[in-house]
C-alpha positions as CSV (number, residue, x, y, z in Angstrom):
1,M,2.0,-6.1,-164.3
2,A,3.0,-3.6,-161.7
3,V,1.5,-1.0,-159.4
4,K,3.9,1.8,-158.5
5,K,3.5,5.1,-156.5
6,R,3.3,8.1,-158.8
7,G,2.8,11.5,-157.3
8,K,-0.6,11.5,-155.5
9,G,-1.7,8.4,-157.4
10,W,-0.6,5.0,-158.6
11,L,0.8,4.0,-161.9
12,I,-0.7,0.7,-163.2
13,S,1.0,-1.0,-166.1
14,I,-0.4,-4.2,-167.7
15,Y,1.5,-6.2,-170.3
16,L,-0.5,-6.6,-173.6
17,G,1.9,-8.8,-175.5
18,R,4.2,-8.1,-178.5
19,D,3.5,-6.0,-181.6
20,E,2.9,-8.3,-184.5
21,T,5.1,-6.2,-186.8
22,T,8.0,-5.0,-184.6
23,G,7.9,-7.7,-181.9
24,K,8.2,-5.0,-179.2
25,K,6.4,-5.4,-175.9
26,E,3.2,-3.4,-175.4
27,Y,1.7,-2.2,-172.2
28,H,-1.5,-0.5,-171.0
29,Y,-0.7,2.4,-168.6
30,E,-3.1,4.1,-166.3
31,T,-2.6,6.5,-163.4
32,F,-5.2,5.8,-160.7
33,Y,-5.7,8.4,-158.0
34,V,-6.6,6.7,-154.7
35,P,-5.1,7.0,-151.3
36,T,-4.0,3.3,-150.8
37,K,-2.2,0.7,-152.8
38,S,-4.9,-1.9,-152.0
39,L,-7.4,0.1,-153.9
40,A,-5.0,0.5,-156.8
41,L,-4.5,-3.3,-156.8
42,Q,-8.2,-3.8,-157.1
43,R,-8.2,-1.4,-160.1
44,E,-5.4,-3.5,-161.6
45,S,-7.5,-6.7,-161.3
46,E,-10.4,-4.9,-162.9
47,L,-8.3,-3.7,-165.8
48,K,-6.9,-7.2,-166.4
49,R,-10.4,-8.5,-166.6
50,L,-11.4,-5.8,-169.0
51,L,-8.3,-6.2,-171.1
52,K,-8.3,-10.0,-171.0
53,K,-9.0,-10.4,-174.7
54,K,-6.1,-8.1,-175.5
55,V,-3.7,-9.3,-172.9
56,G,-1.0,-11.8,-173.9
57,P,0.8,-12.4,-177.2
58,N,-1.1,-12.9,-180.4
59,T,-1.1,-16.7,-180.2
60,K,-3.3,-19.5,-179.1
61,I,-0.8,-20.3,-176.4
62,S,-2.0,-18.5,-173.3
63,T,-1.5,-21.0,-170.4
64,V,1.4,-22.9,-168.9
65,G,-0.3,-26.2,-170.1
66,E,-0.5,-25.0,-173.7
67,L,3.1,-23.8,-173.5
68,L,4.3,-27.2,-172.2
69,A,2.6,-29.1,-175.0
70,Y,3.9,-26.7,-177.7
71,W,7.4,-26.8,-176.3
72,H,7.4,-30.6,-176.3
73,S,6.1,-30.8,-179.9
74,T,8.8,-28.4,-181.1
75,L,11.5,-30.5,-179.6
76,A,10.1,-33.6,-181.3
77,E,9.8,-31.8,-184.7
78,L,13.3,-30.4,-184.7
79,G,14.9,-33.6,-183.3
80,K,16.8,-31.6,-180.6
81,V,16.7,-34.4,-178.1
82,Q,16.7,-38.2,-178.2
83,E,13.6,-40.2,-178.2
84,R,14.0,-41.5,-174.7
85,T,14.4,-37.9,-173.4
86,L,11.2,-36.9,-175.2
87,E,9.4,-39.7,-173.5
88,V,10.6,-38.5,-170.1
89,Y,9.5,-34.9,-170.9
90,A,6.1,-36.2,-172.0
91,W,5.7,-38.0,-168.6
92,H,6.8,-34.9,-166.8
93,I,4.3,-32.8,-168.7
94,R,1.5,-35.2,-167.9
95,R,2.3,-34.8,-164.2
96,L,2.7,-31.0,-164.4
97,Q,-0.5,-30.3,-166.4
98,P,-3.1,-30.8,-163.6
99,V,-0.8,-28.8,-161.2
100,V,0.3,-25.7,-163.2
101,G,-1.4,-26.1,-166.6
102,H,-4.2,-23.7,-165.7
103,L,-1.9,-20.8,-164.9
104,T,-2.1,-18.0,-167.5
105,L,1.1,-16.7,-169.1
106,Y,0.3,-13.0,-169.4
107,D,0.3,-12.4,-165.6
108,L,2.5,-15.3,-164.5
109,T,4.7,-14.8,-161.5
110,A,7.3,-17.0,-159.8
111,F,5.3,-16.9,-156.6
112,A,2.2,-18.2,-158.4
113,V,4.2,-21.1,-159.8
114,Q,5.8,-21.9,-156.5
115,E,2.4,-21.8,-154.7
116,A,0.9,-24.1,-157.3
117,L,3.7,-26.6,-156.9
118,K,3.6,-26.6,-153.1
119,G,2.7,-30.0,-151.7
120,H,2.9,-31.8,-155.0
121,F,5.1,-34.6,-156.4
122,L,5.8,-36.0,-152.9
123,D,5.0,-39.5,-154.2
124,V,8.2,-39.7,-156.4
125,S,11.9,-39.7,-155.5
126,S,13.6,-36.5,-154.8
127,R,15.6,-36.8,-158.0
128,T,12.4,-37.2,-160.1
129,R,10.7,-34.3,-158.2
130,K,13.7,-32.0,-159.0
131,N,13.5,-33.1,-162.7
132,L,9.8,-32.2,-162.8
133,Y,10.7,-28.7,-161.6
134,A,13.6,-28.5,-164.0
135,T,11.4,-29.4,-167.0
136,L,8.9,-26.8,-166.1
137,R,11.6,-24.1,-165.7
138,T,13.1,-25.0,-169.1
139,A,9.8,-24.7,-170.8
140,L,9.0,-21.4,-169.1
141,R,12.4,-20.0,-170.0
142,R,11.8,-21.0,-173.7
143,G,8.3,-19.4,-173.5
144,Y,9.9,-16.1,-172.3
145,S,12.4,-16.2,-175.2
146,W,9.4,-16.7,-177.5
147,G,7.7,-13.6,-176.1
148,L,4.9,-15.5,-174.5
149,L,5.7,-14.2,-171.0
150,P,6.3,-10.6,-170.0
151,Y,9.0,-11.6,-167.5
152,D,11.4,-14.5,-167.0
153,V,9.9,-16.0,-163.9
154,T,12.3,-19.0,-163.7
155,S,14.9,-17.3,-161.5
156,G,12.4,-17.0,-158.7
157,I,11.3,-20.7,-158.8
158,I,13.1,-22.7,-156.1
159,I,14.2,-26.2,-157.1
160,P,13.9,-28.9,-154.4
161,E,17.1,-30.6,-153.2
162,V,18.0,-34.1,-154.1
163,E,18.6,-36.6,-151.3
164,V,21.9,-38.2,-152.4
165,Q,21.9,-42.0,-151.8
166,E,25.2,-43.9,-151.9
167,K,25.1,-46.4,-154.7
168,P,26.8,-49.8,-154.1
169,V,30.3,-50.0,-155.6
170,A,32.3,-53.1,-156.2
171,D,36.1,-53.3,-155.8
172,F,38.5,-54.9,-158.3
173,E,38.6,-58.3,-156.6
174,Q,34.8,-58.5,-156.5
175,L,34.6,-57.7,-160.2
176,K,37.2,-60.4,-161.0
177,T,35.1,-62.9,-159.0
178,L,32.0,-61.7,-160.9
179,L,33.8,-62.3,-164.2
180,E,34.4,-65.9,-163.3
181,V,30.8,-66.5,-162.0
182,I,29.2,-64.8,-165.0
183,K,30.7,-67.3,-167.5
184,E,27.9,-69.8,-166.6
185,Y,25.2,-67.5,-167.9
186,K,23.7,-67.1,-171.3
187,H,24.4,-63.3,-171.5
188,H,27.8,-63.5,-169.9
189,L,29.6,-61.6,-172.7
190,I,27.3,-58.6,-172.3
191,V,28.0,-58.4,-168.6
192,R,31.7,-59.0,-169.2
193,L,31.9,-56.1,-171.6
194,L,30.2,-53.9,-169.0
195,I,32.9,-54.9,-166.5
196,V,36.0,-54.7,-168.6
197,T,35.1,-51.5,-170.5
198,G,32.8,-49.5,-168.2
199,M,30.6,-49.0,-171.2
200,R,26.9,-48.0,-170.9
201,L,24.5,-50.9,-171.6
202,G,23.1,-49.1,-174.6
203,E,26.6,-48.9,-176.0
204,V,27.3,-52.6,-175.6
205,L,24.0,-53.5,-177.2
206,G,24.7,-51.1,-180.0
207,L,27.9,-52.9,-181.1
208,R,28.0,-54.4,-184.6
209,W,30.5,-56.9,-185.9
210,S,31.9,-54.1,-188.1
211,D,32.8,-52.2,-184.9
212,I,35.4,-54.8,-183.9
213,N,38.9,-54.9,-185.3
214,F,40.1,-58.4,-184.2
215,D,43.6,-57.5,-185.5
216,T,44.2,-54.5,-183.3
217,G,41.8,-55.6,-180.5
218,E,39.9,-52.3,-180.7
219,I,36.2,-51.7,-180.7
220,R,34.6,-48.5,-181.7
221,I,31.5,-47.0,-180.1
222,I,29.5,-45.1,-182.7
223,K,25.9,-46.3,-182.2
224,T,23.8,-47.1,-179.2
225,V,20.5,-48.9,-178.4
226,D,17.6,-47.7,-176.3
227,S,17.7,-50.9,-174.2
228,R,14.2,-50.3,-172.8
229,N,12.4,-49.6,-176.1
230,R,14.8,-51.9,-178.0
231,K,15.5,-49.3,-180.7
232,V,18.9,-48.7,-182.4
233,K,20.1,-45.1,-182.5
234,D,22.5,-43.7,-185.1
235,R,24.5,-41.8,-182.6
236,P,25.8,-42.4,-179.1
237,K,24.6,-40.5,-176.0
238,T,26.9,-37.5,-176.6
239,K,29.6,-36.5,-179.1
240,N,32.2,-37.4,-176.4
241,S,30.7,-40.9,-176.3
242,R,32.1,-41.7,-179.7
243,R,35.4,-43.4,-179.0
244,K,37.5,-46.6,-179.2
245,I,38.4,-49.1,-176.5
246,I,41.2,-51.7,-176.6
247,L,39.9,-55.1,-175.4
248,D,41.7,-57.8,-173.4
249,T,42.5,-61.1,-175.2
250,E,40.0,-63.2,-173.3
251,T,37.1,-60.9,-174.2
252,L,38.2,-61.0,-177.8
253,Y,38.3,-64.8,-177.7
254,Y,34.6,-64.9,-176.5
255,L,33.6,-62.4,-179.2
256,R,35.3,-64.6,-181.9
257,E,33.5,-67.6,-180.5
258,L,30.1,-65.9,-180.6
259,K,30.7,-64.7,-184.2
260,Q,31.5,-68.2,-185.3
261,K,28.4,-69.5,-183.6
262,Q,26.2,-67.0,-185.2
263,Q,27.6,-67.7,-188.6
264,T,27.1,-71.4,-188.1
265,N,23.5,-71.1,-186.9
266,N,22.8,-68.3,-189.5
267,K,19.6,-67.4,-187.6
268,I,19.8,-63.7,-188.3
269,I,18.7,-62.2,-191.6
270,S,20.8,-59.3,-192.7
271,F,22.0,-57.9,-196.0
272,D,25.4,-57.3,-194.5
273,K,26.4,-59.7,-191.8
274,E,29.1,-57.3,-190.5
275,E,26.5,-54.6,-189.9
276,R,24.3,-56.8,-187.8
277,L,24.2,-56.2,-184.0
278,I,26.3,-58.5,-182.0
279,F,23.8,-59.0,-179.2
280,I,20.3,-59.8,-180.3
281,A,17.3,-61.5,-178.7
282,D,15.6,-64.6,-180.2
283,D,13.2,-62.4,-182.2
284,G,16.1,-60.7,-184.0
285,R,15.7,-57.4,-182.2
286,P,18.2,-55.8,-179.8
287,M,18.7,-57.6,-176.5
288,R,16.1,-56.9,-173.8
289,H,17.3,-54.6,-170.9
290,R,15.5,-56.9,-168.5
291,A,17.3,-60.0,-169.7
292,V,20.7,-58.4,-168.9
293,E,19.4,-57.1,-165.6
294,L,18.3,-60.5,-164.5
295,T,21.5,-62.1,-165.5
296,L,23.5,-59.6,-163.5
297,K,21.2,-60.0,-160.5
298,R,21.6,-63.8,-160.4
299,A,25.4,-63.6,-160.9
300,L,25.8,-61.1,-158.1
301,K,23.8,-63.3,-155.8
302,K,25.9,-66.4,-156.7
303,A,29.1,-64.4,-156.2
304,G,27.9,-63.3,-152.7
305,M,27.9,-59.7,-153.7
306,E,25.6,-56.9,-152.8
307,E,22.8,-56.3,-155.3
308,M,23.5,-53.4,-157.7
309,G,22.2,-52.0,-160.9
310,I,23.8,-52.2,-164.3
311,H,25.0,-48.6,-164.1
312,S,26.7,-49.3,-160.8
313,I,29.1,-51.6,-162.7
314,R,30.2,-48.7,-164.8
315,H,30.5,-46.5,-161.7
316,S,32.6,-49.3,-160.0
317,V,35.0,-49.6,-163.0
318,L,35.7,-45.8,-163.2
319,S,36.1,-45.6,-159.4
320,I,38.6,-48.5,-159.4
321,L,40.7,-46.9,-162.1
322,N,40.7,-43.6,-160.3
323,D,41.7,-45.2,-157.0
324,F,44.6,-46.9,-158.6
325,G,45.9,-43.6,-160.0
326,I,45.1,-44.2,-163.7
327,P,45.4,-40.7,-165.4
328,L,42.1,-38.9,-165.7
329,A,42.6,-38.5,-169.4
330,D,42.7,-42.2,-169.8
331,I,39.6,-42.7,-167.7
332,I,37.7,-40.1,-169.8
333,A,38.9,-41.9,-173.0
334,L,37.6,-45.2,-171.7
335,S,34.3,-43.8,-170.3
336,G,33.3,-41.3,-173.0
337,H,32.5,-38.7,-170.4
338,A,32.5,-35.0,-171.2
339,Q,33.5,-33.8,-167.8
340,I,36.8,-32.2,-166.8
341,A,36.7,-30.0,-169.9
342,S,40.2,-28.7,-169.4
343,L,41.6,-32.2,-170.2
344,E,39.5,-32.6,-173.4
345,P,42.0,-30.8,-175.7
346,Y,44.7,-33.2,-174.6
347,I,42.8,-36.4,-175.2
348,H,40.7,-35.8,-178.3
349,M,43.5,-36.9,-180.7
350,T,44.2,-40.1,-178.8
351,K,40.7,-41.0,-177.6
352,T,41.3,-44.7,-177.2
353,G,40.7,-46.2,-173.7
354,L,42.4,-49.3,-172.3
355,N,40.1,-52.0,-170.8
356,L,39.9,-52.5,-167.0
357,L,41.9,-55.8,-166.9
358,D,44.9,-54.6,-168.9
359,S,44.8,-51.2,-167.1
360,M,45.0,-52.9,-163.7
361,A,47.8,-55.2,-164.9
362,N,49.8,-52.3,-166.1
363,A,49.3,-50.3,-162.9
364,K,50.4,-53.3,-160.8
365,S,53.5,-53.9,-162.9
366,Q,54.5,-50.3,-162.4
367,T,54.3,-50.6,-158.6
368,K,56.6,-53.6,-158.4
């Protein structure tokens, strides 16, 4: 919609949607001869009320709330995002609906969206607040590409800043201490793998016995587990997450020991023992996120270390390797990250990372 000066009057243009056959945008134009713009704006409002049944695309989706719901259902149907991401989007939409859901698409402006958002979502972290805005912008941008909005209003929506908080990071000596302390706990091998490989928890829990080559010492990451919902996924987080990692001899020893124990107990029912998950709970399902979290928390306390989350272990491992001058290509191979795209062509053929302990031993031997 727009009101522009035209000769002695004002040109009013109102978006009517897209033609069903051609898909072209259609507008209603009227030149209104009044001396002031305020009177022309009143006429614009009147026309919008009169044309309300016509205004907007030929679809049942006419509000931001309806767009959010349809956008989410489309993502779910096409399988474009992982289940956990869909759950996050669904939560975002539930929070957004009472705030912006009533806004109509045919006359939507960035200012209207910004005004509706003002003062909301102050009860969540700055990161979550930013993500709520980002989800809304993504849905609106998709709505524009579908022809549901006359303009792309997303460029005018200001995203709130994130307050960056420093996460605790352990050094190499602390991680070595933690490796000793953790041996006393039931889930020590899961935490050990987190430390020596820098893997994501979902990647560790997604390991099957068929993913371990005891002859070469390599493990391959090709599956992952949603550790909170305890569901196995057929693919890792990203295409760059698919990789191999060389394990140290002690970790391989513990893995052999665990495999022998499982074969002896034979508690797990599986058609193919090699395809079963390595780490499972007593109910035969993937290990609980909370169980690993509690194990780490107790071990950190016993080691006299600052409390930190599971992902901080991964951050610590990668930071240590970088600080000791391990080549970035090797760090990327170990971590499965997709950053530093310029290095990707040089590592994709040899995407095998070396574990933390052996990497540190090699680095120290080279400095002597």
